[in-house]
C-alpha positions in Angstrom: 0.0 0.0 0.0 1.4 3.4 -1.0 0.8 6.7 0.7 -1.2 7.7 -2.4 -3.4 4.5 -2.2 -4.1 5.2 1.5 -5.0 8.8 0.8 -7.3 7.8 -2.1 -9.0 5.2 0.2 -9.6 7.8 2.9 -11.0 10.3 0.4 -13.3 7.6 -0.9 -14.6 7.0 2.6 -15.2 10.8 3.1 -16.7 11.5 -0.3 -18.9 8.4 -0.9 -20.7 8.3 2.4 -22.9 10.9 4.1 -20.5 12.5 6.6 -21.7 14.7 9.5 -18.2 16.4 9.5 -18.9 17.6 5.9 -22.6 17.6 5.4 -24.1 18.3 8.9 -27.6 17.3 9.7 -28.4 15.6 6.3 -25.6 13.0 7.0 -27.1 12.0 10.4 -28.8 8.6 10.1 -30.7 8.0 13.3 -31.4 4.4 14.2 -29.5 1.2 14.6 -30.8 -0.6 11.5 -27.7 0.0 9.4 -25.2 -0.7 12.1 -26.9 -4.0 13.0 -26.7 -5.1 9.3 -23.0 -4.0 9.2 -22.1 -5.8 12.4 -23.9 -8.9 11.2 -22.0 -8.8 7.9 -18.7 -8.6 9.7 -19.5 -11.3 12.3 -20.5 -9.0 15.2 -17.0 -8.1 16.4 -18.5 -5.8 19.1 -20.0 -8.9 20.8 -16.5 -10.2 21.5 -15.4 -7.0 23.3 -15.6 -5.8 26.9 -16.9 -2.3 26.3 -17.3 0.9 28.3 -19.7 3.4 26.8 -19.2 7.1 27.4 -21.7 9.8 26.2 -22.5 13.4 27.1 -22.4 16.8 25.5 -19.0 17.9 26.7 -16.1 16.0 28.3 -16.7 12.5 26.9 -13.4 12.7 24.9 -11.4 13.8 28.0 -13.1 11.3 30.3 -12.6 8.4 27.9 -8.9 9.3 27.5 -8.5 9.6 31.3 -10.0 6.2 31.7 -7.9 4.6 29.0 -4.7 6.1 30.5 -5.5 4.7 33.9 -6.3 1.2 32.5 -3.1 1.3 30.5 -1.0 2.2 33.6 -2.5 -1.0 35.2 -1.1 -3.0 32.2 -4.3 -3.6 30.3 -4.5 -3.4 26.5 -7.1 -0.7 25.8 -9.0 0.2 22.7 -10.2 3.8 22.4 -12.8 5.1 19.9 -13.1 8.9 19.7 -14.4 11.4 17.2 -13.9 13.5 15.4 -10.2 13.4 14.5 -8.1 16.6 14.4 -5.3 15.7 11.9 -5.5 12.1 10.7 -8.4 9.7 10.4 -6.6 7.0 12.3 -6.7 9.1 15.5 -10.3 7.9 15.9 -9.2 4.3 16.6 -6.4 3.7 19.0 -4.9 0.9 21.0 -2.8 1.9 24.0 -2.4 5.4 22.5 -1.3 4.2 19.1 -3.4 5.1 16.1 -4.9 2.3 14.0 -2.4 1.0 11.4 -3.0 2.6 8.0 -2.6 -0.8 6.3 -5.6 -2.1 8.4 -7.7 1.0 7.5 -6.8 0.7 3.8 -7.7 -3.0 3.7 -10.9 -2.5 5.7 -12.1 0.2 3.3 -11.6 -2.3 0.4 -13.9 -4.6 2.2 -16.4 -1.8 2.7 -16.5 -1.2 -1.0 -17.9 -4.7 -1.5 -20.8 -4.4 0.9 -24.2 -5.6 -0.4 -26.4 -2.8 -1.9 -29.0 -3.5 0.9 -26.6 -1.9 3.4 -26.2 1.9 2.9 -24.2 3.1 6.0 -23.1 6.6 6.9 -19.5 7.6 7.3 -19.8 7.3 11.1 -21.4 3.8 10.9 -18.5 2.7 8.7 -16.0 4.1 11.2 -17.7 2.4 14.1 -17.7 -1.1 12.6 -14.0 -0.5 11.6 -13.2 0.3 15.3 -15.0 -2.8 16.5 -13.2 -5.0 14.0 -9.8 -3.5 14.8 -10.2 -3.9 18.6 -11.3 -7.5 18.0 -8.2 -8.2 15.9 -6.0 -6.5 18.4 -7.5 -8.6 21.2 -7.9 -5.7 23.6 -8.8 -6.2 27.2 -11.2 -3.3 27.2 -12.7 -1.1 24.4 -13.8 2.4 25.5 -16.4 3.6 23.1 -17.3 7.3 22.9 -20.8 8.1 21.6 -20.8 10.0 18.3 -23.9 12.1 18.6 -26.8 11.9 21.0 -27.0 8.4 22.4 -30.3 6.6 21.9 -30.0 6.4 18.1 -26.2 6.6 17.8 -24.6 3.7 16.0 -22.3 3.0 19.0 -25.5 2.1 21.0 -25.4 -1.4 19.5 -22.9 -2.4 22.2 -23.8 -4.1 25.5 -21.3 -2.4 27.8 -20.1 -3.4 31.2 -20.7 0.1 32.4 -21.8 3.5 30.9 -21.4 7.1 31.7 -23.0 10.4 30.7 -20.6 13.2 31.5 -23.1 16.1 31.2 -26.0 17.5 29.1 -26.0 20.9 27.4 -27.6 22.5 24.4 -25.9 21.3 21.3 -27.1 19.9 17.9 -30.6 21.1 18.8 -31.7 20.6 15.1 -31.1 16.8 15.7 -31.5 16.1 19.4 -34.2 18.5 20.5 -34.5 22.1 21.5 -34.6 21.7 25.3 -32.2 20.3 27.9 -34.9 17.7 28.8 -35.2 16.4 25.2 -31.4 16.2 24.8 -31.0 14.5 28.2 -33.6 11.9 27.2 -31.6 11.2 24.0 -28.3 10.9 25.9 -30.0 8.6 28.5 -30.8 6.3 25.6 -27.5 4.6 26.1 -28.6 3.2 29.5 -29.0 -0.6 29.3 -30.8 -3.1 31.5 -28.9 -4.0 34.6 -25.8 -2.0 33.5 -24.4 0.6 35.9 -24.7 4.2 34.7 -22.4 7.0 35.9 -24.0 10.5 35.9 -21.7 13.6 35.9 -24.2 16.4 35.4 -24.9 18.8 38.4 -28.2 20.0 37.0 -31.0 18.4 39.1 -33.3 18.3 36.1 -30.7 16.3 34.1 -29.9 14.1 37.1 -33.6 13.2 37.5 -34.0 12.2 33.8 -31.0 9.9 33.9 -31.9 8.4 37.3 -35.5 7.7 36.1 -34.2 6.0 32.9 -31.8 4.0 35.1 -34.7 2.9 37.3 -36.8 1.8 34.2 -33.8 -0.4 33.2 -33.1 -1.7 36.7 -29.7 -0.1 36.3 -27.6 1.2 39.1 -27.4 5.0 39.0 -24.2 6.5 40.4 -23.9 10.2 41.0 -20.3 11.3 40.2 -20.9 14.8 41.4 -20.8 13.7 45.0 -17.2 12.5 44.6 -14.5 14.6 46.2 -10.9 13.9 45.2 -7.3 15.2 45.3 -6.2 13.8 41.9 -4.3 15.9 39.4 -4.2 15.5 35.6 -1.9 16.7 32.9 -5.1 17.8 30.9 -5.3 21.5 31.6 -8.5 23.4 31.9 -10.5 23.9 35.1 -13.4 21.9 33.6 -11.3 18.8 33.7 -12.0 18.5 37.4 -15.6 17.5 36.6 -14.3 14.9 34.1 -12.0 13.4 36.7 -15.0 12.7 38.9 -16.7 10.7 36.2 -13.4 8.8 35.4 -13.0 8.0 39.1 -16.6 6.8 39.4 -16.0 4.5 36.4 -12.8 3.1 37.9 -14.5 2.5 41.3 -17.3 0.6 39.6 -14.9 -1.5 37.5 -13.1 -2.3 40.8 -16.4 -3.4 42.3 -16.7 -5.8 39.3 -13.5 -7.4 40.4 -11.1 -5.7 37.9 -7.7 -4.9 39.4 -6.8 -1.2 39.3 -4.3 0.1 41.8 -4.1 3.5 43.4 -0.8 4.0 41.6 -2.4 3.4 38.2 -5.1 6.0 39.0 -2.5 8.6 40.0 -0.1 8.0 37.2 -2.9 7.5 34.6 -4.4 10.8 35.3 -1.0 12.6 35.3 0.0 11.1 32.0 -3.1 11.1 29.8 -1.5 13.0 26.9 1.6 10.7 27.0 -0.4 7.5 27.3 -3.2 8.2 24.8 -1.7 11.0 22.6 -4.8 13.1 23.4 -4.5 16.7 22.3 -6.8 19.6 21.6 -8.3 20.2 25.1 -6.7 23.3 26.6 -3.6 22.2 24.7 -0.5 24.4 25.2 1.0 24.5 21.8 3.8 26.9 22.7 5.1 29.1 25.5 6.7 31.9 23.4 4.2 33.2 22.8 1.8 31.3 25.1 -0.5 29.6 22.6 -3.5 27.5 23.7 -5.9 25.5 21.6 -9.3 24.1 22.8 -11.9 22.3 20.8 -14.8 23.5 23.0 -17.5 24.5 20.4 -21.0 24.5 21.9 -22.3 27.2 24.2 -21.6 25.4 27.4 -18.1 24.4 26.3 -17.2 27.9 25.1 -18.5 29.4 28.4 -16.1 27.2 30.4 -13.1 28.0 28.2 -13.8 31.7 27.9 -14.4 32.0 31.7 -10.9 30.4 32.3 -9.4 32.8 29.8 -10.9 35.7 31.6 -8.9 34.8 34.7 -5.6 35.0 32.8 -3.9 38.4 33.0 -2.4 38.4 29.5 -3.9 40.4 26.6 -5.4 37.8 24.3 -5.3 37.4 20.6 -8.2 35.1 19.8 -8.3 33.0 16.6 -11.9 31.8 16.3 -13.9 30.0 13.7 -17.3 28.3 13.5 -19.4 25.9 11.5 -22.7 26.9 9.8 -25.1 26.1 12.6 -23.3 28.2 15.2 -25.4 31.0 16.8 -23.0 33.8 16.6 -25.0 36.2 18.7 -24.8 33.9 21.7 -21.0 33.5 21.3 -20.5 37.3 21.0 -22.1 37.7 24.4 -19.5 35.6 26.2 -16.3 36.7 24.5 -13.4 37.7 26.7 -13.2 41.5 26.9 -9.4 42.0 27.1 -8.8 40.7 23.6 -8.4 41.2 19.9 -10.1 38.8 17.5 -9.1 37.0 14.3 -12.1 35.3 12.8 -11.3 32.5 10.4 -13.1 29.9 8.2 -12.6 26.2 9.1 -11.5 24.4 5.9 -14.4 21.9 6.0 -17.5 22.3 3.8 -19.6 23.4 6.8 -17.1 26.0 7.8 -18.7 29.4 8.1 -17.0 32.3 6.3 -16.7 35.3 8.7 -17.9 37.6 6.1 -21.4 36.1 6.6 -21.5 37.3 10.2 -19.5 40.5 9.9 -22.5 42.8 10.5 -22.9 41.1 13.9 -19.2 41.6 14.6 -19.4 45.3 13.7 -22.4 45.8 16.1 -20.5 44.0 18.9 -17.9 46.7 19.1 -15.0 44.3 19.4 -11.6 44.8 17.6 -11.4 42.1 14.9 -10.0 41.0 11.5 -11.3 38.3 9.2 -9.5 35.6 7.2 -10.4 32.9 4.7 -8.4 30.3 6.5 -7.2 29.3 9.9 -3.4 29.5 9.5 -3.6 33.0 7.9 -5.4 34.2 11.0 -2.9 32.5 13.4 0.2 33.8 11.6 -1.2 37.4 11.7 -2.0 37.0 15.4 1.5 35.7 16.0 3.1 38.5 14.1 1.1 41.1 16.1 1.5 39.3 19.5 3.7 41.4 21.8 5.6 40.4 24.9 3.3 39.2 27.8 0.4 38.5 25.4 -1.1 35.2 24.4 -2.9 33.5 21.5 -6.0 31.3 21.8 -7.2 29.1 19.0 -10.7 27.5 19.0 -14.4 27.8 18.4 -14.6 24.5 16.6 -12.8 21.1 16.4 -12.1 21.9 12.8 -10.3 25.2 13.6 -8.0 23.4 16.0 -7.6 20.6 13.5 -6.6 23.0 10.7 -4.1 24.8 13.0 -2.5 21.6 14.3 -2.3 20.0 10.8 -0.3 23.0 9.6 1.8 23.7 12.7 2.2 20.6 14.8 5.5 18.7 14.2 4.9 15.1 15.0 
């Protein structure tokens, strides 16, 4: 397999299949019909795995990587399925922090091309069955599966996990999951399975109640992670990570109750070495110190509020490189922007990336100091050029802004 053959295969996967990353809502295929057919076609590899299912609006990526790191420190072989990727497709499927082998991805895509015409999966369904099969072939001890979108109708919901978690619930993807917190919480709670413990990480009593009731309906133990107090530290920066640690600890405690050996040392070292163990980047990721440059993939209102609130506590003048996708409500974002800052609005390179020209009238009315650019790196390089001593750069607003930036600037 040549580099060109691999790239052509990945492009085929992206172009041929409805892909939420590219097409948004029209690519979303709710329901488990297709993934059931796909799994049957490939011999149901997910049924051979010990899985842990992690959903939620924000924090599910951080929590799943924390959990993977702890289990790896204990000596287990851990599969990890996250989305979306930032730079390379293989980031979505990892075993002990190493991306899936490109030869496997290439060969599996050739098999996907020969599916019966009765199976018409989405991009995410294809990726999900690819992860299941890779973890089966790698003979992992545990497979940590992050929900793609929602929960109840997400293709990952075909698994029968040992334990599940819902990190939190906030407004996001309302055009798909519902306009209210209650509707979205009900969708997220759809991952709860009969007699399967569910960890709940949301502090909102309304959300807690919805998840607890769903657990009761399924005779599933409901565990409130918000009651956990701890002294653990993690290398994942961002104050919001303290909430994710609680969910990870609750998951570990429940796994220990199931008889799985996990030492205190593994917990301590696992949390302190998440990036090293899992190669997880993008969450309050310090790209450089001169100038201080931080990236964060927070993109919905709740996530951005957490990130911007932390930025507000930092004394440096901020140069903010921000970009959004088409469904972002710009007015809501403008209300929470840090005040001590200058803005560089950019367009993410994906098809759904929103050109800043489209919302420039709103920018003018907001009174902030800004410039607009057609692509992410142009905005970043201008911010860097204009950055003075004791100033910092922040890059975010979308997974795809961070992905574009890291693809151009991260030396691997």
